[in-house]
C-alpha positions as CSV (number, residue, x, y, z in Angstrom):
1,X,86.1,-12.5,-29.5
2,X,84.9,-9.8,-31.2
3,X,81.6,-10.5,-29.6
4,X,83.0,-10.3,-26.1
5,X,83.9,-13.9,-25.3
6,X,86.9,-14.5,-23.6
7,X,89.2,-17.0,-25.4
8,X,92.4,-18.6,-23.7
9,X,94.9,-21.2,-25.0
10,X,96.1,-24.5,-23.0
11,X,99.2,-26.0,-24.0
12,X,99.7,-29.6,-24.4
13,X,101.0,-31.6,-21.4
14,X,103.6,-33.6,-22.9
15,X,104.6,-35.2,-19.3
16,X,103.5,-38.8,-18.1
17,X,101.5,-37.5,-15.4
18,X,98.6,-34.6,-14.9
19,X,96.1,-33.2,-17.1
20,X,95.7,-33.2,-20.7
21,X,96.4,-29.8,-21.0
22,X,98.2,-26.9,-18.9
23,X,95.7,-24.3,-18.0
24,X,96.9,-20.8,-17.3
25,X,96.4,-19.6,-13.7
26,X,93.6,-17.2,-13.4
27,X,91.8,-18.5,-16.9
28,X,88.6,-17.3,-15.1
29,X,89.5,-13.7,-15.4
30,X,90.6,-13.8,-19.1
31,X,89.6,-10.6,-21.3
32,X,88.8,-10.7,-24.9
33,X,92.2,-10.8,-26.7
34,X,93.2,-11.7,-30.3
35,X,96.6,-12.5,-29.2
36,X,95.2,-15.9,-27.8
37,X,94.4,-17.2,-30.9
38,X,97.8,-16.2,-32.4
39,X,99.6,-18.3,-29.4
40,X,97.4,-21.5,-30.6
41,X,99.5,-24.4,-31.9
42,X,98.3,-27.7,-33.3
43,X,98.0,-30.1,-30.5
44,X,97.0,-27.3,-27.9
45,X,93.5,-26.5,-26.8
46,X,91.5,-23.2,-27.7
47,X,88.9,-22.7,-24.5
48,X,86.1,-20.3,-24.4
49,X,85.0,-18.8,-21.2
50,X,81.6,-18.6,-20.3
51,X,79.6,-16.5,-18.2
52,X,81.0,-13.2,-19.9
53,X,79.1,-12.8,-23.1
54,X,77.5,-16.3,-23.4
55,X,76.8,-19.5,-21.6
56,X,76.9,-23.2,-23.3
57,X,74.8,-26.4,-22.5
58,X,77.0,-29.3,-22.8
59,X,75.5,-32.5,-23.6
60,X,77.0,-35.7,-23.0
61,X,75.1,-38.7,-24.5
62,X,76.9,-41.1,-22.4
63,X,75.2,-40.1,-19.2
64,X,71.7,-39.8,-20.7
65,X,72.4,-36.2,-22.0
66,X,70.3,-36.7,-25.3
67,X,67.3,-38.0,-23.2
68,X,67.4,-35.2,-21.0
69,X,67.8,-32.7,-24.0
70,X,64.5,-34.4,-25.7
71,X,62.5,-34.3,-22.5
72,X,63.5,-30.6,-21.7
73,X,62.5,-29.6,-25.3
74,X,59.1,-31.3,-24.8
75,X,58.6,-29.5,-21.5
76,X,59.5,-26.2,-23.0
77,X,62.7,-25.8,-21.1
78,X,65.2,-25.8,-23.5
79,X,66.7,-22.5,-24.5
80,X,67.1,-20.8,-27.9
81,X,70.1,-21.8,-29.2
82,X,72.6,-19.3,-31.2
83,X,75.3,-22.0,-32.3
84,X,76.1,-25.7,-32.1
85,X,79.4,-27.4,-31.9
86,X,80.1,-31.3,-31.9
87,X,82.6,-33.0,-29.2
88,X,85.0,-35.6,-30.0
89,X,82.6,-38.0,-27.8
90,X,79.7,-37.4,-29.7
91,X,78.2,-34.8,-27.7
92,X,77.3,-31.0,-28.3
93,X,78.0,-27.6,-27.0
94,X,74.9,-25.3,-27.6
95,X,75.6,-21.5,-27.0
96,X,72.6,-19.9,-25.2
97,X,72.0,-16.2,-23.7
98,X,73.5,-15.8,-20.2
99,X,71.7,-17.3,-17.4
100,X,74.0,-15.3,-14.7
101,X,74.3,-18.4,-12.9
102,X,77.5,-20.3,-11.8
103,X,78.1,-23.5,-13.8
104,X,76.1,-26.5,-12.8
105,X,74.2,-29.5,-14.0
106,X,70.5,-29.0,-14.6
107,X,69.7,-32.1,-16.2
108,X,71.4,-35.7,-16.2
109,X,74.0,-35.6,-18.7
110,X,73.6,-32.0,-19.4
111,X,76.2,-29.3,-17.9
112,X,75.7,-25.3,-18.0
113,X,79.1,-23.9,-18.6
114,X,78.4,-20.3,-17.4
115,X,79.3,-17.9,-14.7
116,X,77.7,-15.7,-12.1
117,X,77.7,-11.7,-12.3
118,X,80.2,-11.5,-9.8
119,X,82.6,-13.8,-11.9
120,X,82.5,-16.6,-9.4
121,X,81.7,-20.2,-10.6
122,X,82.8,-19.7,-14.0
123,X,83.3,-22.7,-16.7
124,X,84.7,-23.1,-20.2
125,X,84.3,-25.3,-23.4
126,X,86.9,-26.5,-25.6
127,X,86.4,-24.9,-29.3
128,X,87.4,-25.9,-32.9
129,X,90.1,-26.5,-33.6
130,X,91.0,-28.4,-30.6
131,X,91.6,-32.1,-31.1
132,X,91.0,-34.7,-28.1
133,X,90.7,-38.3,-27.9
134,X,87.2,-39.3,-28.3
135,X,85.8,-41.5,-25.5
136,X,82.9,-42.9,-27.1
137,X,81.3,-43.4,-30.7
138,X,82.6,-44.6,-33.8
139,X,86.0,-42.9,-33.6
140,X,86.7,-43.9,-29.8
141,X,90.3,-44.0,-29.0
142,X,90.9,-41.6,-31.9
143,X,91.9,-38.0,-31.8
144,X,88.9,-36.1,-33.2
145,X,88.6,-32.1,-33.7
146,X,85.8,-30.0,-32.1
147,X,83.8,-28.7,-35.1
148,X,81.3,-26.1,-35.5
149,X,77.9,-27.9,-36.9
150,X,76.1,-24.4,-36.8
151,X,78.4,-21.1,-36.8
152,X,77.6,-18.8,-33.8
153,X,75.2,-16.1,-34.6
154,X,76.8,-13.5,-32.2
155,X,75.3,-10.7,-33.5
156,X,71.7,-12.1,-32.8
157,X,72.7,-13.3,-29.5
158,X,73.8,-9.7,-28.6
159,X,70.1,-8.7,-29.4
160,X,69.1,-10.9,-26.2
161,X,70.2,-8.8,-23.0
162,X,67.4,-10.7,-21.2
163,X,66.5,-13.7,-22.9
164,X,63.4,-15.4,-21.1
165,X,64.0,-18.7,-22.8
166,X,66.7,-19.5,-20.4
167,X,64.4,-19.5,-17.5
168,X,63.9,-23.1,-18.0
169,X,67.4,-23.9,-17.5
170,X,67.6,-21.5,-14.4
171,X,64.7,-23.3,-12.6
172,X,65.8,-27.0,-13.4
173,X,69.4,-25.7,-11.9
174,X,67.8,-24.1,-8.8
175,X,65.6,-27.1,-8.2
176,X,68.4,-29.5,-8.4
177,X,70.6,-27.3,-6.1
178,X,67.8,-27.0,-3.4
179,X,67.8,-30.8,-3.7
180,X,71.1,-31.1,-2.8
181,X,71.5,-28.7,0.1
182,X,68.2,-29.9,1.6
183,X,68.6,-32.3,4.9
184,X,67.9,-35.8,3.9
185,X,68.4,-39.1,5.9
186,X,71.2,-41.3,4.7
187,X,69.7,-44.5,3.1
188,X,71.3,-47.3,1.4
189,X,71.6,-47.5,-2.4
190,X,70.6,-50.2,-4.8
191,X,73.7,-52.6,-6.0
192,X,73.7,-50.6,-9.0
193,X,73.7,-46.8,-8.3
194,X,74.7,-44.4,-5.7
195,X,72.5,-42.6,-3.4
196,X,71.0,-39.6,-4.8
197,X,71.2,-37.3,-1.7
198,X,74.9,-38.4,-0.9
199,X,76.8,-39.7,-3.9
200,X,79.3,-41.2,-1.5
201,X,77.0,-43.4,0.3
202,X,77.1,-46.5,-1.8
203,X,76.3,-49.8,0.1
204,X,75.8,-53.2,-1.5
205,X,77.1,-56.6,-0.8
206,X,78.0,-57.8,-4.3
207,X,79.4,-55.9,-7.6
208,X,79.3,-56.9,-11.1
209,X,81.4,-55.1,-13.6
210,X,78.4,-53.4,-15.1
211,X,77.2,-52.1,-11.9
212,X,80.6,-51.2,-10.6
213,X,81.4,-49.1,-14.0
214,X,78.0,-47.0,-13.4
215,X,78.9,-46.2,-9.7
216,X,82.5,-45.1,-11.1
217,X,81.2,-43.0,-13.7
218,X,78.8,-41.4,-11.3
219,X,81.5,-40.3,-8.9
220,X,83.5,-39.0,-11.8
221,X,80.4,-37.0,-13.0
222,X,80.3,-35.5,-9.4
223,X,83.9,-34.2,-9.7
224,X,83.1,-32.8,-13.0
225,X,79.9,-31.0,-11.6
226,X,81.5,-29.8,-8.5
227,X,80.8,-26.2,-7.6
228,X,83.6,-23.9,-6.7
229,X,84.7,-24.4,-2.7
230,X,83.5,-27.9,-2.9
231,X,86.0,-29.6,-5.3
232,X,88.2,-30.9,-2.6
233,X,85.1,-32.7,-1.2
234,X,83.7,-34.3,-4.3
235,X,87.5,-35.5,-5.2
236,X,88.1,-36.8,-1.8
237,X,84.8,-38.5,-1.7
238,X,84.9,-39.9,-5.2
239,X,88.5,-41.2,-4.3
240,X,87.2,-43.2,-1.3
241,X,84.7,-44.8,-3.7
242,X,87.2,-45.6,-6.3
243,X,89.7,-46.8,-3.4
244,X,87.6,-49.4,-2.4
245,X,87.5,-51.1,-6.0
246,X,91.2,-50.8,-6.2
247,X,91.5,-52.6,-2.8
248,X,88.9,-55.0,-4.5
249,X,91.4,-55.7,-7.5
250,X,88.8,-54.3,-10.0
251,X,91.0,-51.1,-10.6
252,X,94.5,-50.2,-10.6
253,X,95.6,-47.2,-8.8
254,X,97.4,-45.4,-11.7
255,X,93.9,-46.1,-13.7
256,X,92.0,-44.5,-10.8
257,X,94.0,-41.5,-10.4
258,X,94.1,-40.8,-14.1
259,X,90.3,-41.0,-14.6
260,X,89.8,-38.6,-11.4
261,X,92.3,-36.1,-12.6
262,X,90.4,-36.3,-16.2
263,X,87.5,-35.5,-14.4
264,X,89.1,-32.6,-12.6
265,X,90.3,-31.3,-16.1
266,X,86.9,-31.6,-17.7
267,X,85.4,-29.7,-15.1
268,X,87.4,-26.9,-15.7
269,X,90.0,-27.2,-12.8
270,X,93.7,-27.5,-13.0
271,X,94.3,-31.0,-11.8
272,X,97.7,-30.4,-10.1
273,X,97.3,-27.4,-7.9
274,X,95.1,-24.4,-7.5
275,X,94.0,-21.7,-5.0
276,X,90.6,-21.8,-3.6
277,X,88.7,-18.8,-2.3
278,X,90.2,-18.9,1.3
279,X,93.8,-18.8,-0.1
280,X,94.3,-22.9,0.4
281,X,97.0,-24.2,-2.0
282,X,97.0,-28.1,-1.9
283,X,97.9,-31.0,-4.2
284,X,95.0,-32.9,-5.8
285,X,97.2,-35.7,-6.2
286,X,98.2,-35.9,-2.4
287,X,94.4,-36.0,-1.6
288,X,93.6,-38.7,-4.1
289,X,96.3,-40.8,-2.3
290,X,95.0,-40.3,1.1
291,X,91.4,-41.1,0.0
292,X,92.4,-44.2,-1.7
293,X,94.0,-45.6,1.6
294,X,91.0,-44.7,3.5
295,X,88.7,-46.7,1.0
296,X,90.9,-49.5,0.9
297,X,89.8,-50.0,4.6
298,X,86.6,-51.5,2.9
299,X,87.3,-53.4,-0.1
300,X,84.7,-54.1,-2.7
301,X,85.4,-57.0,-4.8
302,X,83.9,-57.6,-8.4
303,X,82.6,-60.8,-9.7
304,X,84.1,-62.1,-13.0
305,X,84.0,-59.8,-16.1
306,X,80.9,-60.1,-18.4
307,X,81.1,-60.8,-22.2
308,X,80.8,-56.9,-22.4
309,X,84.7,-56.7,-22.1
310,X,87.8,-56.8,-19.8
311,X,87.6,-55.4,-16.2
312,X,89.7,-52.1,-15.6
313,X,93.3,-53.2,-14.6
314,X,93.2,-56.5,-16.2
315,X,96.1,-57.5,-18.6
316,X,93.5,-57.9,-21.3
317,X,92.2,-54.5,-20.6
318,X,95.7,-53.1,-20.7
319,X,96.4,-54.7,-23.7
320,X,93.3,-53.2,-25.4
321,X,94.0,-49.8,-24.3
322,X,97.4,-49.9,-25.6
323,X,96.0,-51.1,-29.1
324,X,93.6,-48.1,-29.0
325,X,96.6,-45.7,-28.2
326,X,98.3,-47.0,-30.9
327,X,95.9,-46.5,-33.2
328,X,94.9,-43.1,-32.1
329,X,99.0,-42.2,-32.8
330,X,98.4,-43.1,-36.2
331,X,95.6,-40.5,-36.8
332,X,97.1,-37.7,-34.6
333,X,99.5,-36.2,-37.4
334,X,96.9,-36.5,-40.0
335,X,94.3,-34.8,-37.4
336,X,96.7,-32.1,-36.8
337,X,97.7,-31.1,-40.1
338,X,94.0,-31.2,-41.2
339,X,93.1,-29.1,-38.3
340,X,95.8,-26.7,-39.4
341,X,94.4,-26.5,-42.9
342,X,93.5,-22.5,-43.9
343,X,92.0,-21.2,-47.1
344,X,93.5,-18.2,-48.5
345,X,90.7,-16.0,-47.2
346,X,91.2,-17.2,-43.7
347,X,95.1,-16.9,-44.1
348,X,94.4,-13.2,-45.4
349,X,92.0,-12.4,-42.5
350,X,94.7,-13.0,-40.0
351,X,96.0,-10.2,-38.0
352,X,99.1,-8.5,-39.2
353,X,102.4,-8.5,-36.8
354,X,101.5,-6.1,-34.0
355,X,104.6,-3.7,-33.3
356,X,105.9,-3.6,-29.8
357,X,108.5,-0.9,-30.8
358,X,107.2,0.1,-34.3
359,X,109.7,-1.3,-37.3
360,X,112.0,-2.6,-34.4
361,X,110.3,-5.4,-32.6
362,X,107.0,-7.2,-32.8
363,X,104.7,-9.0,-30.5
364,X,104.7,-12.9,-30.9
365,X,108.2,-12.9,-32.4
366,X,111.7,-14.3,-31.7
367,X,114.5,-11.9,-32.5
368,X,118.3,-12.1,-31.7
369,X,120.6,-9.2,-30.7
370,X,124.0,-10.0,-31.2
371,X,127.6,-8.5,-30.7
372,X,130.8,-9.1,-29.4
373,X,131.6,-9.3,-25.5
374,X,131.9,-5.8,-24.2
375,X,130.1,-4.6,-27.3
376,X,127.1,-2.8,-25.6
377,X,124.4,-5.3,-27.0
378,X,123.1,-5.8,-23.1
379,X,122.8,-2.0,-22.9
380,X,120.7,-1.8,-26.2
381,X,118.5,-4.7,-24.5
382,X,117.8,-2.7,-21.4
383,X,117.2,0.4,-23.4
384,X,114.4,-1.4,-25.3
385,X,113.0,-3.2,-22.3
386,X,112.9,0.1,-19.9
387,X,111.0,1.7,-22.8
388,X,108.3,-0.8,-22.6
389,X,108.3,-1.3,-19.3
390,X,108.0,2.5,-18.4
391,X,105.5,3.0,-21.3
392,X,107.4,5.7,-22.9
393,X,106.0,7.0,-26.1
394,X,108.7,6.6,-28.4
395,X,112.0,4.7,-28.7
396,X,114.2,7.1,-31.1
397,X,111.1,8.3,-32.9
398,X,109.4,4.9,-33.3
399,X,106.2,4.0,-31.4
400,X,106.5,2.1,-28.4
401,X,103.6,-0.2,-26.9
402,X,103.8,-0.4,-23.1
403,X,103.5,-3.8,-21.3
404,X,105.2,-5.8,-18.8
405,X,108.7,-7.1,-19.4
406,X,110.4,-10.1,-17.9
407,X,114.1,-9.9,-18.2
408,X,116.0,-13.2,-17.5
409,X,119.4,-11.7,-16.3
410,X,121.7,-14.9,-16.8
411,X,124.9,-13.3,-16.6
412,X,126.0,-9.8,-15.0
413,X,123.2,-9.7,-12.4
414,X,125.2,-7.7,-10.0
415,X,125.6,-4.7,-12.6
416,X,121.9,-5.0,-13.8
417,X,120.5,-2.9,-11.1
418,X,123.0,0.2,-11.8
419,X,122.0,-0.2,-15.7
420,X,118.4,0.3,-14.9
421,X,119.0,3.2,-12.2
422,X,121.3,5.0,-14.9
423,X,118.3,4.5,-17.5
424,X,115.9,5.9,-15.1
425,X,118.2,8.8,-14.0
426,X,118.8,9.7,-17.8
427,X,115.2,9.6,-18.8
428,X,113.4,10.7,-15.8
429,X,110.8,7.5,-15.4
430,X,111.0,4.4,-13.7
431,X,110.2,1.3,-15.6
432,X,107.8,-0.3,-12.9
433,X,106.6,-2.9,-15.1
434,X,110.1,-4.4,-15.5
435,X,110.1,-7.9,-13.7
436,X,113.9,-9.2,-13.3
437,X,114.9,-12.9,-12.9
438,X,118.5,-12.6,-11.7
439,X,119.7,-16.2,-12.3
440,X,120.0,-18.4,-15.4
441,X,117.5,-20.8,-16.6
442,X,119.0,-23.9,-18.4
443,X,117.0,-25.1,-21.2
444,X,118.4,-28.7,-21.6
445,X,116.7,-31.4,-19.3
446,X,118.0,-35.1,-18.8
447,X,119.1,-35.0,-22.3
448,X,119.7,-32.7,-25.5
449,X,116.1,-33.7,-26.7
450,X,114.1,-32.8,-23.8
451,X,113.3,-29.3,-22.0
452,X,114.3,-28.8,-18.5
453,X,111.6,-28.8,-15.6
454,X,113.0,-25.3,-14.8
455,X,112.2,-24.2,-18.5
456,X,109.0,-25.5,-18.5
457,X,108.3,-23.6,-15.0
458,X,109.6,-20.4,-16.8
459,X,107.4,-20.8,-19.4
460,X,104.4,-21.2,-16.9
461,X,105.5,-18.3,-14.8
462,X,105.7,-16.2,-18.0
463,X,102.1,-17.2,-19.1
464,X,100.7,-16.1,-15.8
465,X,102.7,-12.6,-16.3
466,X,101.3,-12.1,-19.8
467,X,104.2,-10.2,-20.7
468,X,104.9,-8.1,-23.7
469,X,108.7,-8.8,-24.0
470,X,110.7,-11.5,-22.7
471,X,114.5,-11.0,-22.7
472,X,117.0,-13.9,-22.4
473,X,120.2,-12.5,-21.8
474,X,122.4,-14.4,-22.9
475,X,122.0,-17.4,-24.9
476,X,125.3,-18.9,-23.7
477,X,124.4,-19.0,-20.1
478,X,121.2,-20.8,-20.6
479,X,122.1,-23.5,-23.1
480,X,124.9,-25.2,-20.7
481,X,125.3,-28.7,-22.0
482,X,124.0,-27.8,-25.5
483,X,126.9,-27.6,-28.3
484,X,126.3,-24.4,-29.8
485,X,128.0,-25.6,-33.0
486,X,125.6,-28.8,-33.3
487,X,122.5,-28.2,-35.4
488,X,120.7,-30.7,-33.4
489,X,121.5,-29.3,-30.1
490,X,120.6,-25.7,-31.3
491,X,117.1,-27.1,-32.6
492,X,116.2,-27.8,-28.6
493,X,117.2,-24.3,-28.1
494,X,115.3,-23.1,-30.8
495,X,112.1,-25.0,-29.4
496,X,112.7,-23.5,-26.1
497,X,112.4,-20.0,-27.3
498,X,109.6,-20.8,-29.6
499,X,107.4,-22.5,-26.7
500,X,108.1,-19.6,-24.6
501,X,106.8,-17.4,-27.4
502,X,103.7,-19.6,-28.2
503,X,102.6,-19.5,-24.4
504,X,103.0,-15.6,-24.0
505,X,102.5,-14.0,-27.3
506,X,105.2,-11.8,-26.3
507,X,108.5,-10.5,-28.4
508,X,111.2,-12.9,-27.1
509,X,114.6,-11.1,-27.4
510,X,117.6,-13.4,-27.1
511,X,121.0,-11.5,-26.5
512,X,123.8,-13.7,-28.0
513,X,127.6,-13.4,-28.6
514,X,129.0,-13.1,-32.1
515,X,132.3,-14.8,-33.1
516,X,135.8,-13.7,-32.3
517,X,136.2,-11.8,-35.5
518,X,132.9,-9.9,-34.8
519,X,131.0,-11.3,-38.0
520,X,127.9,-13.6,-37.4
521,X,126.1,-15.0,-34.5
522,X,128.4,-17.4,-32.7
523,X,127.5,-21.1,-33.4
524,X,125.2,-23.3,-35.4
525,X,123.1,-21.5,-38.3
526,X,120.1,-23.6,-37.0
527,X,119.1,-20.4,-35.2
528,X,118.8,-18.4,-38.5
529,X,115.6,-19.9,-39.8
530,X,113.8,-19.2,-36.4
531,X,114.7,-15.7,-36.3
532,X,112.1,-13.2,-37.0
533,X,114.7,-10.4,-36.8
534,X,118.3,-10.4,-36.0
535,X,120.0,-7.1,-34.8
536,X,123.6,-6.4,-34.6
537,X,125.6,-4.2,-32.1
538,X,129.1,-2.9,-33.8
539,X,131.4,-1.2,-31.4
540,X,134.7,0.1,-32.1
541,X,137.0,-1.0,-29.3
542,X,138.0,1.8,-27.0
543,X,135.3,4.0,-27.8
544,X,131.7,4.9,-26.4
545,X,130.4,4.8,-30.1
546,X,128.7,1.9,-31.6
547,X,126.1,1.2,-34.5
548,X,122.9,-0.8,-34.3
549,X,121.8,-2.1,-37.5
550,X,119.1,-4.7,-38.7
551,X,120.7,-7.8,-40.3
552,X,117.5,-9.6,-40.8
553,X,113.9,-9.0,-40.9
554,X,111.5,-11.7,-42.4
555,X,108.7,-9.4,-43.2
556,X,110.1,-5.6,-42.6
557,X,112.9,-3.5,-43.6
558,X,116.5,-4.7,-43.0
559,X,118.3,-1.6,-44.0
560,X,117.7,0.1,-40.7
561,X,120.8,1.6,-39.0
562,X,121.3,3.5,-35.7
563,X,124.7,4.8,-34.5
564,X,124.8,6.2,-31.1
565,X,127.2,7.3,-28.4
566,X,127.2,5.9,-24.7
567,X,126.5,8.5,-21.9
568,X,128.2,8.0,-18.6
569,X,125.5,8.3,-16.0
570,X,126.5,8.6,-12.0
571,X,124.4,6.3,-9.8
572,X,125.9,6.9,-6.4
573,X,129.0,6.6,-4.4
574,X,131.1,3.5,-2.8
575,X,132.1,3.4,0.7
576,X,135.1,5.6,-0.1
577,X,132.9,8.4,-1.2
578,X,134.1,7.4,-5.0
579,X,131.2,8.1,-7.6
580,X,129.6,4.9,-9.0
581,X,128.9,5.2,-12.8
582,X,126.9,3.4,-15.3
583,X,126.4,3.6,-19.0
584,X,123.4,4.5,-21.0
585,X,122.2,4.6,-24.8
586,X,122.9,8.2,-25.5
587,X,122.1,10.4,-28.5
588,X,122.0,9.5,-32.0
589,X,125.0,10.1,-34.6
590,X,124.2,10.9,-38.1
591,X,126.4,8.4,-39.9
592,X,124.5,9.6,-43.1
593,X,126.6,12.9,-42.9
594,X,129.7,10.9,-42.6
595,X,129.3,8.8,-45.5
596,X,128.4,11.6,-47.5
597,X,131.3,13.7,-46.6
598,X,133.5,10.8,-47.9
599,X,131.5,10.8,-51.0
600,X,132.3,14.6,-51.5
601,X,135.8,13.8,-51.2
602,X,135.8,11.4,-54.0
603,X,133.8,13.8,-56.0
604,X,136.3,16.5,-55.4
605,X,139.3,14.1,-56.5
606,X,137.6,13.4,-59.7
607,X,136.7,16.9,-60.5
608,X,140.6,17.8,-60.1
609,X,141.1,15.1,-62.7
610,X,142.8,12.6,-60.6
611,X,142.0,9.2,-62.1
612,X,141.3,6.1,-59.7
613,X,141.7,2.7,-60.6
614,X,139.4,0.0,-59.6
615,X,141.3,-0.8,-56.4
616,X,141.4,2.7,-55.3
617,X,137.7,3.0,-55.9
618,X,137.1,0.0,-53.6
619,X,139.6,0.8,-50.9
620,X,138.5,4.7,-50.7
621,X,134.8,3.7,-50.8
622,X,135.1,1.2,-48.2
623,X,137.0,3.7,-45.8
624,X,134.2,6.3,-45.9
625,X,131.5,3.6,-45.8
626,X,132.4,2.0,-42.4
627,X,132.9,4.8,-40.1
628,X,132.7,2.1,-37.1
629,X,135.3,-0.1,-38.4
630,X,133.3,-2.8,-38.5
631,X,133.0,-3.5,-42.3
632,X,130.0,-4.0,-44.9
633,X,129.0,-6.9,-47.1
634,X,130.5,-7.6,-50.3
635,X,127.0,-6.8,-52.0
636,X,126.7,-3.6,-50.1
637,X,130.2,-2.4,-51.1
638,X,129.7,-3.2,-54.6
639,X,126.6,-0.8,-54.6
640,X,128.5,1.9,-52.7
641,X,131.3,1.8,-55.2
642,X,129.0,2.2,-58.3
643,X,127.0,4.7,-56.4
644,X,130.3,6.7,-55.6
645,X,131.3,6.4,-59.3
646,X,128.2,7.4,-60.7
647,X,128.2,10.7,-58.5
648,X,131.6,11.7,-59.1
649,X,131.8,10.9,-62.9
650,X,128.2,10.7,-64.5
651,X,129.8,9.2,-67.5
652,X,131.8,6.7,-65.8
653,X,130.6,3.1,-66.7
654,X,129.5,1.1,-63.6
655,X,132.3,-1.7,-62.5
656,X,131.3,-4.9,-64.1
657,X,130.6,-7.6,-61.5
658,X,133.5,-9.8,-62.3
659,X,135.8,-7.0,-62.3
660,X,134.6,-6.1,-58.9
661,X,135.0,-9.5,-57.6
662,X,138.6,-10.0,-58.9
663,X,139.7,-6.4,-57.8
664,X,138.3,-7.2,-54.3
665,X,140.1,-10.6,-54.3
666,X,143.3,-8.8,-55.1
667,X,142.8,-6.3,-52.2
668,X,142.0,-9.2,-49.8
669,X,145.1,-11.2,-50.9
670,X,147.4,-8.0,-50.6
671,X,146.2,-7.3,-47.1
672,X,144.8,-4.0,-47.9
673,X,141.2,-5.1,-47.1
674,X,140.2,-7.7,-44.5
675,X,137.5,-10.1,-43.9
676,X,135.4,-9.8,-40.6
677,X,133.3,-13.0,-40.7
678,X,130.7,-12.3,-43.8
679,X,132.0,-8.7,-44.1
680,X,134.9,-6.9,-45.5
681,X,136.9,-4.1,-43.7
682,X,139.7,-1.6,-44.4
683,X,140.5,-2.0,-40.9
684,X,142.8,-4.9,-39.9
685,X,140.9,-6.8,-36.9
686,X,144.0,-7.8,-35.4
687,X,145.7,-4.5,-35.1
688,X,142.4,-2.6,-35.1
689,X,144.1,0.1,-37.2
690,X,142.6,3.6,-37.1
691,X,141.6,5.2,-40.4
692,X,142.9,8.5,-41.6
693,X,141.0,11.0,-40.1
694,X,140.7,12.9,-43.4
695,X,138.1,10.4,-44.3
696,X,135.9,11.4,-41.5
697,X,136.0,15.3,-42.2
698,X,138.2,15.7,-39.0
């Protein structure tokens, strides 16, 4: 990518039908971006787009590529090569200078993956560490990784702006295209091959398995090599030929359809649907089915299978294919783990986390924003999302990276527009890159082990958008049918979020509720391990003040706190003329001043000679250390107590750990201190008592 070669990721298709990988829409226009590598996962494909900084000659020995390569080299037509990769089926990908041509097939068994200067006719190649099933060679039927045999020398390639050595490729390609477009009389082909001028005009009176296989392979190669704008013609013609073999009993319909769809995929075309230049959208599966029916009007029976092996579609063939698949599965886990192995130097060379809002949220991360119902958590999510979508320079003094934001409003869609309108009015800018989906998308499929088709569609749409941030508001509304206290069910939700992150490279922000006591996130702790960050909003009931704090950061500072007040912003008037308002995060409150003022009170008491008991030290420190009444952790309170004692009386010994634990327990048992989840508070959650105003300097 540093040399200008665009790379994209294609997720593994885990469905029963369709292509091996799910290619992102518009991959031809991919730009070089290191985020693509960060999105890759074992089992997925890593693909390099050709025709931008380099081209590739794809040699397939199954179709005579080795022979063609030798003949071209002997004739001085094979160009200078800057890197070589081996393919799972025994072929090679050889990096060459740009030819400025659309992709094509200059010689039998040799494909040029390239692209014209206007971006038309681009091809791509799989690159390491992509793993695919070998279709030939000693490991046929097993999953094998693409591998660099000769590491690309992109610095040397960059020196060849106009490489004369590619002229042989261009000449061979031009000559072949001229033959294809020249008018020629239709003629019958020999029994063992298709006519060169028209690959779909195949006439014979008797077929052997060997001759049938060669014709089938020829039709598949035509589909692979189809130029842009001619894909439907190539696919329809090949399907008609295979339809005749289906009617003759040599192929099953499922086998023929699968091979055609594979050929589309290998040619770099999405096998289910795509848009042609004229805007026509159509289904490959539908086209294939109609062509099969047309071909069936003229069945081509095949003689008994030869000694070389069973015929396609026979019971013996099916048994052998099943055995190959079983053997391949044995090697899958091993090959994936082997492909994912990294040396320390390679791990150290990985780019660091890329900040979205510096110190707050990162790209390619999974973060949770939690809080009680009505606790302003969605307002915080909207604030973050709008800053990114509007491209503001900072969020509370922290640098913001602008980008598209996909916000899934799974609840409260009616009020969402008011919130964004209020945000725009307060900040004087519109979040133009905010994309809103005002409906919940359920993660659960037919069971609690499968993702739904709607969720897979959400992933596909998000990948096309390439957002910097995706907000899922809220978790509860997108996990209907999943038991939130079940680690197994929440494991599916974690997978749903992870798959969305992997497909987009975005910051995935999940908005979720805390329990009734306002402590931790509601439900199973299975989501805890998945979190890169967890932010919590604490609001004191009845007030427009709240505190946002970081409860977890895998690789960053988890001591961050932001206290703020909500601003009431008018956004219009209703039909009766009454003002309509909404809330927006307002100015930050200096909680440090409140705490320091409380410590100063302790120092004054001590200076006046009042001797505090251990219980008084804990209780009074707690009161001044939780200005929003939402409590602190027991460990944090212990540190605050000894910090206050040290400030008030330097000669005073720190309170011992066991003494602190015993004293705190007495306060809890006596009802002077209350538990709020994993935190302790001087405020009774049931009664929401108000602390003495003197402790807040009021």
